[in-house]
N, C-alpha and C positions, 0 to 999 in steps of 0.2 A: 804413613799418613792414612787416616781413616775416612771412609765415605760417610758424610753426614746424613741425618734423616732427610733434610731437604733435598740433597742430591739423589738419595735413594728413591724418594717419591717422584722426583723429576724423571728418573729412568722409567718408572712404571707408567707415567702418563700424567700430564698436567690437566687441571680442570676437573679432576674427579670429584672434588668436594662440592661442585655446583650441581651435581646430579640430584634429582628429587629422591626423597626417601619414602618408604612405605609408611602409611598411616600418619603422614605429616598433618599437623593441626593448623597450618598456615599461620594466620595472625591471632589465633585464639590464645587467650591467657590461661595457662594451666590452673586447674582447680586443685586445692589441697584437700587431703583426707580421703576417706572411703576405703572400702575393701574390694580388691579384685579377686574373684574366684575363677580359678583355672581348672578345667576338666582334665584329669589325667588318667590314662589307661595305656599300658598296665602300670601297677604300682612299682616304684623303683625298688631295686634290691639293696642299694646303698645311696648315700648322698654326697659322694666324692667323685667328681669326674677326673680326678688325678689318677684314679686306678681303673677306670672303665670308660669306654666310649659309648656306652648304652644310652639311647635317646631319653628314656624316662628319667635317668639320673641327671643328664645334662639339662633337661627342662627346668628342674628345681634348683640344682646346685649353682647354676649361673647367676641366680639372683642373690646368692649368699656370698659368692666369691667373684671378684673381678679378675681379669687376666692382665698380663703385662701390657698387651695391646688389644685394641678392637679394630674393626675393619669397616670401611664405608662400602657402598654398593658396588664400587669398582674394584673391591678387594685391596684398596690402599690401606696400609696400616695407619692407625690413629692412636694417640696416647691414651693409656689408662693407668695402670700402676707404674708403668715406665713413661717418663715424659720425653725422653730423647734416646736415640740409638745410633750407633755407628758401626759400619762394617769395614774391615781392613781390605785394601785392594786385592790381597791374595785370598780373601775369604776365610782366613784361619783365626780371626778374632772378631767377636761381636761384643760391643760394649753398650751397656744400658745405664742410664741415669734413672733412679727410682724416685717416685713422688715422695716428697717430704710430708710428714705429719699424718700418714696413714696408720690407723690402728686396727688391730684384730678386734673382733667383737668382744673379747675378754679383756680389752684394754692394753694389751701388750703391743709394742711398736712393730710395724711391718718393716723388715730390713732385708739386706742382701743375703743374709744367712738363710732366710726362708727360701729364696730362689735357689740358692746353691744346693741346699738339702733336697728340695723337691725334685730338681732336675736330675741329680745324680742318684738319689736313693729311691725315687718313686717313678718318674716318667720313664727313665731308661730301663727300669726293671719290671714294672707291672702294667704299664699302659700299652694296649695293643698297637697303637699308632706311634706313641712316644718312643717305643723301643727302636723303631727305625728312624724316626725324625731326629732323635738326638744321639744316634749311634756314633757319630763322629766327634761328639763333645768329649774331650779327654778329661778336662777339669774345669771347674768354675772358680774364678778368683773373686774375692770380695775385698778390694782395697779400702773401701769405706762402707759404712752401713747403708749408703744410698748409691753405691756403684757396684756393678756386676760386670765381669768380663768372662765370656765363654771362650775357651781355648780349644780349637778343633784340630784333629789330626789331618782332616781333609775338608775342603769347602762343603758347605751344606746350604745352598742358596735358597732353600725352601723354608728354613727355620723362621724367617720373619713373617711367613704366612701361617704359622702354626701356634701363635701365642695368645689366642683368645681364651677366655675362661672355659668354654665348652671343650676345648682341645687340650690345653696345657694349664691346668689349674694349680696355682701356687698354694701349698699347705703351710700351716703354722708349725715351723720346725720345733718350737718349744713343746708342742703336744705330741710329737712323733719321734723325734730322735732320741737315741739312748736306749731304746728297747732292743730285745733280741731279734735275730734274723726272722723275717716273716711277720714281725709285729705290725707292719704297715696295714696289711689286709685285715687284721683283727682289731685295729685300734678303735676304741669307742667313738672317737671323733669322726669316724666315717659316717656314723648314723646320728650324731649330735654335733653337726659341723660348726666350727668357729671360723668365720671368713672375714673378708675385708669389704664385702659388697654392700649394696644399698639396703639389704634386708637381713635381719638376724633370725636365726633359727629359734623357734619357741617350743614346738612339740611335734612329734610324729605319732599320730593315732593310727596304729596299724590297721589296715583294711578300711580306713575311713578317710583321713586327710593329713596333710602336712601344713602347719601354720607358721608363717614368717611375719615379723613385724618390722616397722621402719627402723633403720639404724640412725639414731639421732646424731651420731658422730661421723657420718659419712663424709668423705673428703671433698665431695662436690657440693659447694654451698647451695642450700635450698632444696637439694634432692635427697631422697626420693619424694615424690608428691603423695603417693599412696601411704596410708597408715598400715595396711596389712595386706598380705598375700595369702590366699588359701588354695592349696592344690587338693582338689576333691577327687577321690578315686571313684571312677565309674565302672560298672561291670562290663560295658562294651561300648562300641562306637554308636550304636543306636541310642543308648542312654545319654551319650554326650550330645547328640543331635537334639534330643528332646529337651535337655537342660539348657541348651543355647536358645531354643525357641521360647522357652518359658522365662528366660532371664535368670535361672538359677545359677548359671555360670556365664562368664563374659568372654571366655576364650577357650578354644580347644584346638589340638593339633592332630589327634588321632580320630579319623573320621572315615566312614565307608564312602567310597567314591560316589555311590548312588545317592547318599544323603547330601553330598556336596552339590550335586546337580540340583537337587530340590531346594537346598538352603540358599542358593544363589538368587532365588526369586523372592527371598524375604528381605524387605527394605530396611529392616532393623539390624541386619547383619552385613558384615563385610567379609568376603571370601577371597583369599589370595593363595593361588597355587603356582605362582611364578618360581622358577628355579634360578639360582645364581651359581657361580662357580663354587661358592661356599656351601650352598644348601643342596646341591644336586645329589640325588640318591640313585645308585645302581641296584636294582632288584635282581638277584642272581639265583641260579639253581646250581648247586655245587655237589660234587661227588667226593666220597671218602675213598681215597686211594689206598687205604689200608685194607680195603676189600679187594681180594684178588680179581674178581670178575670185572671190576671197574677200572683196573689198570690198562685194559685194552682200549686204546683210543677209538677203535671202531664202534665199541659199545657206547661210549660217550657221544660220539658224533651222530650215531643213529638216534639217540634220545634227543639230541639237539634238533635234528630234522623232524622229530615228532611234535615239536612245539610251535604253535602259531603265535608269534609275538604280536602281530597286528590284532589278533583276537583279544589278547590280554589288554592291549591299549584301548580297544573299542568297548569291551564288555566288562572288564574289571575296573579299569581306571577311567572309563567314560570319556576318553579323549584328553584327560589332564595328565598326559605322559606321552613319551615317544618310544618306539621300539629301540632297544639298545643293541649296538653293534660292536661295542668295544668296552673293556673295563675302564676306560677313560671317558668321562661324559662329554657330550658335544658342547656343553657350556664352558669347557676349557679349550677353546680353539687353538691355543698355543701348543697343545699336546695331542689333541684328538686326531686319530688317524681314520681315513676313509679307505675304501677298497681292501679291507681286511678279509681274511677267510670268513665266509658266511655260511649259515645253515638255513636256507629257506625251508619253509614247511613243505616236506616232501615225504609222504608215508612210504612210497615205493622205494625210494633211496634208503630210507631208514631200515626197511625190511631186508634189503640187499646187504647192508652193513652188518646187521645182526646174523644173517646167514653166514657171511664171511667169517664172523667171529665164532661160529660153531654153535650158536644159540638157536636151535630149532624149536618150533612150537610143539607143545605136548597136545594131548587129546582135547584139552580145553582151550588151546590156542595160546597158552602162556609160555613164553620163552624165558622170562626172568622175573623174579619177584623182589622188590626193593621197598624199604621203608622210606618215608619222606616226612621230615619234620619242618613245618613252616614256622617262622617266627610269629607269635600271636598278634598279628595286626590284620585288620579285615581284608585288605587286598591280597596279602600273602596267603592267608588261609583260603580265600576264594580261588587264588591262582593254583594252589595245591589241588583243590577239588577239580579244577579244569584239567590239570595235568594228569590226574588219575584217569579221567575219562579219555583224554586224547592219547595217552601212551598205551592205554589198553588196546587201541586199534593197531599197534605194532607188536602186540604180545608182551608188553611190559606191564606187570601188575604193580601199581604203586599203592602201598599201604600208608595212608596219611595218619599221622599221630599228632594229637593236639595237646599242648601243655602251656603252663604259664611261663612268663619270661624267665624267671629264676631257674625253673627246671629245664627250659630250652638251653640256656647257657651252660648249665651243668652237664646235660646230656651230650651236647655237641662238642664243647671245648674242654671239658674235664674228663668225663667218662668215655667220650668218643664212641658212644653207642648209637651209631646212625649209618645209613647208607647214602642218603641224599638229604640236602637241606635247602630250604628257601629262606633267604634273608634279604633285607635292604640295608645298605650301608652308605654313609656319606663318602663320595668319591673325590671331593675337592679338599682344599683349594689348589692342590698340587698333587701329581701322581705319586711323589715320594711320600706324601702324607696319606692320601686316600686309597690308592690302589696297591701300592707295594706290599702292604702288610698281608695281602691275600695270596701273594705269589712268591715271595722270597722264602727260600728254605730256612733262612735264619729266623724268621718270625714264627716258625712252628714251635709251639711250646704248650703242652696241655695245661689248662687252667687260665690261659690268656684269651679272653673273649674277643670275638670278631677279629681274628687273625687268620693264619693259614690253616684253617680247619680241614682243608682237603689233604694236607700233608704232601703238597706238591713240591717236587724237587727237580729242578732243571738247572744245571750249572751255567748254561748259556744265558738263561733268564737272570740268574743271580748276578752274572757278570755285567749284563746290560743295566740292571737296576742300580748296581753299585757304581758303575761309571756315570750314569745319569745323575746320581745323588751329588756327585762332586763337580760336575761340569758347570762352568760359569758361562760359557758361550751359549746363548739361547738357541741358535741354529743347530749346534752339535747336540745340545741336550734334547731338542725335539727329535732329531734323527734317532737317537738312542731309544727314546720312548716309542717311536714308530716301529722299530725292530722288535721291541718287547711286545707290543700289541699284536704284531704278526704271529709271533711264536705262540703266545698263550691262546689266541683265537684258534690256531691250528690244533693245539693240544686239547682244547675243549674240556678242561678240568673244571673250570668255573664258567658257567654259561650266563653272560649278561642278557637279561630278558627285557627289562623295561627301565627307562630313565624317568624318574619322577622327582618330586620335591617334597619338603615337609609342608603339607597344607596348613594354613592358619585361618581359622574362622573366629571372628570376634564380633562383639556387640559394637554397633556404630558409636556408642557412648565412649568406648575405649580409644583414647588418642595417644599418639606419640609412642606406640609400642613396637613398631617395626621400623626401626631407624638405623639398623646396622645390617651388615651382610649376613649375620647369623640369625636374623629375624627373631623368632620366638625364643631362641637360645641366648638372646641378649639379656642385659641385667635389669631392664624395666625401670631404671632410675628416672627416666624422663616420662614414664607412662602416667596418665591421669584419666579420671572418669568425669565426663561431662554429664549434664542433666538429660540430654537427649541426643 
C-alpha cells in the first residue's frame, strides 16, 4: 500500500496553504502583457540547472523549465509537472502521476521517459546535490507515458523536498539521449534550452542579456501574464541598485548589503531579505585539505578563532543575516543543533594554536601565507577583504584573488588551484540535499561545482550521513544529524560564518512574483506588472 499525497501532506502539517505569500496582490486583477527586466550578475555559464546548482543559472532556467513539484512557504510540496505522488510505507518506491498535455517548447510531448533519463543520466551523474539526493535510486520505471516509479535500494525521505525546477530540472530526453559519454555537458541545448515552463528561450546575447518570451502553449490556462522576460547583465551590484532606482530593471537579487539598507527607504521599491528553509544560505570559509599545512586541525581552528562573525553580520550584511554556528541553518529547526563546538573571536587562542602547530612568525610577523578565492558576490568579496585584515593579526597572510564566476568554478572545483575559498550555498530544504554534498567523501569529484571542494574524508561522518539519508523515524534522523554537526564543527574544515538569504528587491509595480518557497527562483508564471 502506498502513502498518498494527501496523507504525506498531512504528516508535514495541515493548514500550510493558508499562509500568506510574498508579493501577494490580494484582490487585484492581473494585467496582461509587458516586459519584466531582471538585473543579473554575474552572467550564467550555462542555462541548465540539471547540471549545476549555480545561482545565476537557476535564476534564468527556472522560468524556462518547470519542476515535478513546487513548494509553498511551509515547504509543503505542491503539484507542477507531477499532479500526484505516493510513497510506499517502506520508503523504497515513489510513484508520480505526470500532468497530461504538457509540451516541450519544440512541440514534443513531455513524458515519463524524460524524467527517467534526466534522473539516471544527469542528476545522479553531474549535479552536485543530485549525486547525493538520488544516490539510492536504483532504477526508474515508466509503466505509461504519464507514470513514473522510482525504485530505491534504501529509503530517501528527502527526495520529495528536492523536486523543484531550481533543484532537479527535467531535461528533454529527445535532445540529449543517444550521444556519447560526456555529451550531456557539451550539449548545445544547455545554452539554447528547450523547456516546459511558462517562458521560451529566444536568444542569449553574450555579455548583454538573455531574452525569453511567453509560452503560448503553457499547461496552466491563462498564464503567464507577461509577454517577455529579459535578464540584463550588469557589471556589479552598484549598477543593479542604480538600475532599480531609475526603473531600468524591475527586479534584482544580487545586491550589496549597504545598498539594500539605502533602497529600503525608496517607496517605489519592495525589499525582502527573509529566509526560509528553502532559501537559507550558509556563507562559509573552506580549506583545501590537499594542502599539507591545512591538514592540521589546529591551523584550521586557529583561523576560525581569528574571524569575528558578528563583525561580518553588522558591517558586511548590515544586520540582514545571523552568525552561523552549524552547517545546518537555524531555519531548519528539525535538524539544527545548538551547543556545538564553537570558535569565538579570540586572537590569543588563535596564536596559541598556531604555535602548537609549529608555525612561528618570521621577521615580518608572518606565520603562514594562503590564497583566498571568494565567489564574486559583493558580501563575499568584502568578507574576504575583512578576513585578510583580521587574519593578519595572527600572522596569517591571506592573498585575495578575484575572478568571474566561471573562472571561480573552474579554479576551485576543476583545477583545484586554491588554499581557501569563500562561498555561499543553499543549505536547505534538508541536510541530505543542502549540507551533505560538502562533507561526504563520496561527493568529492573534480569538475562537480559546489560539492566537497575541501576533499574532506571522515568515515564516521560518511556513516552518519548515509544512515540519516535512509532513516524514516524523524527523531532518530535528527539525532544522526546532531552527531554529524558535532564532528564537522570540531574538525573545522568548512567554517560556517554567516546565515543569510537571497535578497529580492523589486519594483512595487511587480506583483505575484514571490509566491513559492523558492522566491525569485520560481517560474514567474503568475507575475504581472501593474501601472503603479
